[in-house]
C-alpha positions as CSV (number, residue, x, y, z in Angstrom):
1,X,-29.8,180.0,128.4
2,X,-33.1,179.5,130.2
3,X,-34.3,182.3,132.5
4,X,-37.0,181.1,134.9
5,X,-38.7,182.4,138.1
6,X,-42.1,182.8,139.6
7,X,-44.6,185.5,138.4
8,X,-43.3,189.0,139.2
9,X,-39.8,188.0,140.1
10,X,-38.2,190.2,137.5
11,X,-37.4,187.9,134.5
12,X,-38.5,190.4,131.9
13,X,-36.6,193.2,133.7
14,X,-33.5,191.0,133.6
15,X,-34.0,190.3,129.9
16,X,-34.5,194.0,129.1
17,X,-31.2,194.7,131.0
18,X,-29.3,192.1,129.1
19,X,-30.6,193.4,125.7
20,X,-29.7,197.0,126.7
21,X,-26.2,196.1,127.9
22,X,-25.2,193.3,125.6
23,X,-22.1,195.1,124.2
24,X,-21.3,193.3,121.0
25,X,-23.2,190.0,121.7
26,X,-26.2,189.4,119.4
27,X,-29.0,188.1,121.6
28,X,-32.1,186.3,120.3
29,X,-35.0,185.8,122.7
30,X,-37.9,183.3,123.0
31,X,-40.7,184.9,125.0
32,X,-44.1,183.6,126.2
33,X,-46.4,186.3,124.8
34,X,-44.6,189.0,122.9
35,X,-47.5,191.4,123.2
36,X,-48.0,191.0,126.9
37,X,-44.6,190.7,128.5
38,X,-43.8,194.4,128.1
39,X,-40.4,194.2,126.6
40,X,-39.4,197.6,125.3
41,X,-39.8,197.6,121.5
42,X,-36.6,199.5,120.9
43,X,-34.5,196.8,122.7
44,X,-36.3,193.9,121.0
45,X,-35.6,195.6,117.7
46,X,-31.9,195.4,118.5
47,X,-32.0,191.7,119.2
48,X,-30.8,189.2,116.7
49,X,-34.2,187.5,116.5
50,X,-37.4,186.8,118.4
51,X,-39.8,183.9,118.7
52,X,-43.1,184.7,120.4
53,X,-45.3,182.0,121.9
54,X,-49.0,182.7,122.3
55,X,-50.0,180.3,125.0
56,X,-47.6,181.6,127.7
57,X,-45.8,178.3,128.5
58,X,-43.0,176.8,126.5
59,X,-43.6,173.4,128.2
60,X,-47.0,173.3,126.4
61,X,-46.2,175.1,123.2
62,X,-43.9,172.6,121.5
63,X,-44.9,169.6,119.5
64,X,-43.4,166.1,119.3
65,X,-40.2,167.5,117.9
66,X,-39.6,169.5,121.1
67,X,-38.0,172.9,121.2
68,X,-35.5,172.0,118.4
69,X,-37.4,173.7,115.5
70,X,-37.7,176.9,117.5
71,X,-33.9,177.0,118.2
72,X,-33.1,176.0,114.6
73,X,-35.3,178.9,113.4
74,X,-33.1,181.3,115.4
75,X,-29.6,179.9,114.7
76,X,-30.2,179.4,110.9
77,X,-27.7,176.6,110.7
78,X,-25.0,178.6,112.3
79,X,-24.8,181.3,109.6
80,X,-25.0,184.9,110.8
81,X,-27.1,183.8,113.7
82,X,-27.2,185.1,117.3
83,X,-24.4,184.7,119.8
84,X,-26.8,184.0,122.6
85,X,-30.4,182.6,122.8
86,X,-32.3,183.5,125.9
87,X,-35.5,181.6,126.6
88,X,-37.7,183.5,129.0
89,X,-39.9,181.0,130.7
90,X,-43.4,181.8,131.9
91,X,-43.9,182.2,135.6
92,X,-45.8,178.9,135.8
93,X,-43.3,176.9,133.6
94,X,-41.4,173.9,135.0
95,X,-37.7,174.7,134.8
96,X,-36.6,171.1,134.7
97,X,-38.8,170.4,131.7
98,X,-37.5,173.4,129.9
99,X,-33.9,172.4,130.5
100,X,-34.7,168.9,129.3
101,X,-36.3,170.2,126.1
102,X,-33.2,172.4,125.3
103,X,-30.8,169.5,125.9
104,X,-32.8,167.1,123.8
105,X,-32.7,169.5,120.9
106,X,-29.0,168.6,120.5
107,X,-28.4,171.3,118.0
108,X,-24.7,171.1,116.9
109,X,-24.5,174.9,116.7
110,X,-25.5,175.4,120.3
111,X,-24.2,174.7,123.8
112,X,-26.4,174.9,126.9
113,X,-26.0,178.2,128.7
114,X,-27.5,177.2,132.0
115,X,-30.7,177.7,134.0
116,X,-30.9,181.1,135.7
117,X,-33.6,181.3,138.4
118,X,-34.8,184.8,139.3
119,X,-36.0,185.2,142.9
120,X,-37.9,188.1,144.4
121,X,-36.2,189.0,147.7
122,X,-39.4,190.6,149.0
123,X,-41.8,187.8,148.3
124,X,-39.7,184.6,148.4
125,X,-40.4,183.7,152.1
126,X,-44.2,184.0,151.5
127,X,-43.9,182.3,148.1
128,X,-42.2,179.3,149.5
129,X,-45.0,178.8,152.1
130,X,-47.7,179.1,149.4
131,X,-45.9,177.0,146.7
132,X,-43.4,174.6,148.3
133,X,-42.5,173.3,144.8
134,X,-40.5,176.5,144.2
135,X,-37.9,174.8,146.4
136,X,-37.4,172.3,143.7
137,X,-37.2,175.0,141.0
138,X,-34.4,176.8,142.9
139,X,-32.6,173.5,143.5
140,X,-32.3,173.0,139.7
141,X,-30.8,176.4,139.0
142,X,-27.2,176.8,137.9
143,X,-27.3,180.5,139.0
144,X,-29.7,182.2,141.3
145,X,-30.4,186.0,140.7
146,X,-31.7,187.4,144.0
147,X,-33.6,190.4,142.7
148,X,-35.0,193.5,144.4
149,X,-32.4,193.4,147.2
150,X,-32.8,197.2,147.6
151,X,-36.3,196.6,148.9
152,X,-35.5,194.4,151.9
153,X,-33.6,195.1,155.2
154,X,-30.4,193.2,156.0
155,X,-32.2,190.7,158.3
156,X,-34.7,189.7,155.7
157,X,-32.0,189.5,153.0
158,X,-30.0,187.1,155.3
159,X,-33.0,184.9,155.8
160,X,-33.8,184.7,152.1
161,X,-30.2,183.8,151.3
162,X,-30.2,181.1,153.9
163,X,-33.5,179.6,152.5
164,X,-32.0,179.7,149.0
165,X,-28.8,178.0,150.2
166,X,-31.0,175.3,151.8
167,X,-32.7,174.8,148.4
168,X,-29.5,174.8,146.4
169,X,-26.1,174.2,148.1
170,X,-24.0,174.9,145.0
171,X,-25.4,177.6,142.7
172,X,-23.9,181.1,143.0
173,X,-26.4,183.6,144.4
174,X,-26.0,187.0,142.8
175,X,-27.8,189.9,144.4
176,X,-29.4,192.4,141.9
177,X,-31.5,195.5,141.8
178,X,-33.9,196.0,138.9
179,X,-32.5,192.8,137.3
180,X,-29.1,194.3,136.7
181,X,-26.7,191.4,136.2
182,X,-23.5,191.9,134.3
183,X,-23.9,190.0,131.1
184,X,-20.3,188.8,131.3
185,X,-21.3,186.5,134.1
186,X,-24.0,184.9,131.9
187,X,-22.3,184.6,128.5
188,X,-19.3,185.6,126.5
189,X,-19.1,189.3,125.6
190,X,-16.4,190.0,123.1
191,X,-16.4,193.4,121.4
192,X,-15.3,192.9,117.8
193,X,-13.7,196.0,116.3
194,X,-15.7,197.3,113.3
195,X,-19.0,195.7,114.1
196,X,-21.8,198.3,114.5
197,X,-23.2,198.5,118.0
198,X,-26.7,197.1,118.4
199,X,-29.8,199.3,118.9
200,X,-30.3,200.1,122.6
201,X,-26.8,199.2,123.5
202,X,-25.1,200.9,126.4
203,X,-21.3,200.7,126.7
204,X,-20.9,202.8,129.9
205,X,-18.6,201.5,132.5
206,X,-20.5,199.8,135.3
207,X,-17.6,198.5,137.3
208,X,-18.8,200.3,140.4
209,X,-22.3,199.0,140.3
210,X,-23.7,196.0,142.2
211,X,-24.5,194.1,139.0
212,X,-20.9,194.2,138.0
213,X,-19.9,192.0,141.0
214,X,-18.6,188.9,139.3
215,X,-15.2,187.1,139.5
216,X,-13.0,185.7,136.7
217,X,-10.1,183.4,137.4
218,X,-7.6,182.3,134.8
219,X,-5.5,179.1,135.0
220,X,-2.7,178.1,132.6
221,X,-0.3,175.2,132.8
222,X,2.1,173.5,130.4
223,X,1.7,170.2,132.3
224,X,-1.0,167.8,131.1
225,X,-4.0,167.4,133.4
226,X,-5.2,164.2,135.0
227,X,-8.7,163.3,133.5
228,X,-10.1,161.8,136.7
229,X,-8.9,164.7,138.9
230,X,-10.3,167.2,136.6
231,X,-13.6,165.3,136.4
232,X,-13.8,165.2,140.2
233,X,-13.2,168.9,140.3
234,X,-16.0,169.5,137.8
235,X,-18.3,167.2,139.8
236,X,-17.7,169.2,142.9
237,X,-18.4,172.5,141.2
238,X,-16.2,174.7,143.3
239,X,-18.2,177.2,145.4
240,X,-19.2,180.3,143.4
241,X,-18.2,179.0,140.0
242,X,-20.9,179.3,137.3
243,X,-19.0,178.9,134.0
244,X,-15.7,177.3,132.9
245,X,-14.4,177.6,129.4
246,X,-11.1,177.0,127.7
247,X,-8.7,174.3,126.3
248,X,-7.4,171.2,128.1
249,X,-4.4,169.2,127.3
250,X,-4.5,165.7,128.9
251,X,-1.5,164.0,127.4
252,X,-2.9,160.5,127.9
253,X,-1.7,157.9,125.3
254,X,-4.0,157.9,122.3
255,X,-5.8,161.1,123.5
256,X,-3.4,163.9,122.7
257,X,-5.9,166.0,120.9
258,X,-7.1,169.5,121.9
259,X,-10.1,169.3,124.3
260,X,-12.3,172.4,124.4
261,X,-14.1,172.5,127.8
262,X,-17.5,174.2,128.3
263,X,-19.3,174.0,131.6
264,X,-22.3,175.8,133.1
265,X,-23.3,174.6,136.5
266,X,-23.8,170.9,136.3
267,X,-23.6,170.8,132.5
268,X,-20.2,169.6,131.2
269,X,-19.2,169.3,127.6
270,X,-15.8,168.5,126.0
271,X,-15.2,168.9,122.3
272,X,-12.2,167.1,120.8
273,X,-10.4,169.1,118.1
274,X,-6.9,169.3,116.6
275,X,-4.2,171.6,117.8
276,X,-3.4,174.4,115.5
277,X,0.0,174.7,113.8
278,X,2.4,176.2,116.2
279,X,-0.3,176.3,119.0
280,X,1.3,175.6,122.4
281,X,-0.1,172.3,123.8
282,X,-1.1,173.7,127.2
283,X,-4.2,174.0,129.3
284,X,-5.8,177.4,129.5
285,X,-9.0,177.9,131.4
286,X,-11.2,180.8,132.6
287,X,-13.6,180.3,135.5
288,X,-16.4,182.8,136.0
289,X,-18.7,183.2,138.9
290,X,-19.5,185.2,142.1
291,X,-17.9,185.0,145.5
292,X,-15.0,182.7,144.3
293,X,-12.1,181.9,146.6
294,X,-9.5,182.5,143.9
295,X,-6.5,181.2,145.9
296,X,-8.3,177.9,146.8
297,X,-9.6,177.5,143.3
298,X,-6.1,177.9,141.7
299,X,-4.8,175.3,144.2
300,X,-7.5,172.9,143.3
301,X,-6.7,173.3,139.6
302,X,-3.0,172.9,140.2
303,X,-3.8,169.6,142.0
304,X,-5.3,168.3,138.7
305,X,-1.9,168.1,137.0
306,X,-1.3,164.5,135.9
307,X,1.2,162.2,137.6
308,X,3.1,159.4,135.8
309,X,0.4,156.8,136.1
310,X,-2.2,158.9,134.3
311,X,0.3,159.9,131.6
312,X,0.9,156.2,130.8
313,X,-2.6,154.6,131.4
314,X,-4.6,154.4,128.1
315,X,-7.8,154.1,130.1
316,X,-7.3,157.3,132.1
317,X,-9.6,159.2,129.7
318,X,-12.7,157.1,130.5
319,X,-14.0,159.6,133.1
320,X,-14.3,162.4,130.5
321,X,-15.1,160.5,127.3
322,X,-18.8,160.3,128.1
323,X,-18.9,164.1,127.9
324,X,-16.8,164.3,124.7
325,X,-17.8,164.7,121.1
326,X,-15.8,165.5,117.9
327,X,-13.0,163.7,116.2
């Protein structure tokens, strides 16, 4: 996951919050200047690993091999590595370049976790006038964290949200105070019985707080899905949806394997695997985001069920094969 945003928007505050409220997820971080960004030492000590860059800009810090060696240093070939890697970009970094570097790394142990753009609700209007290129940065985001909403009046908040929506018509906009975003919106948090809690961890219930305002929608069907209809749905990225994960059964001739789906914003990845012995061959998906119209979304998913033509056409899988790997 890449966390970007202009200087002072609250990226480090968001990172501190994630480290302190990670539940059982092991988080590793890549930061620009470890001595200068002000991350609390106790929280960093509880992370699964850190990589510090001295020149303050990941775009300029990597060599011809790109960001791959840095990520490989953290995942350790998949053995006892972190559950999540957060790259905190400098305030002057180009988000598009960072995303490209991460995707080009193509590490088999990693999946892209999305571009999170942190926006200062107080300064965004003035920032956009001074630096119009910020519009492009917001436009690339998979999720926009609108930070410091407690410091603006309702009228200004409405104007900023309207500007953000003009920059990016699809990404969920999550309001936040002090960078407090529920980590379950950003990555999987599964508490494993018996694992010792991480240093700095806080397991208090935050269900009544603003940063816990995320939606989760489950969808299950025993009927195979139509590949083109599902691909069209993923292309549209239903309003408010940030992540989709789960297992898809297509039932197309020659493609009756188990397809694991992972999406973050525009990023789509299918992994082809085998069904387990006795495992029901059904589609089970979880969609996570903010401000989701759950009834409409379930109706859209139900409309992806295959008809007779897609169940008999051997070429019906073509729309998803370009996003698929595995055997």
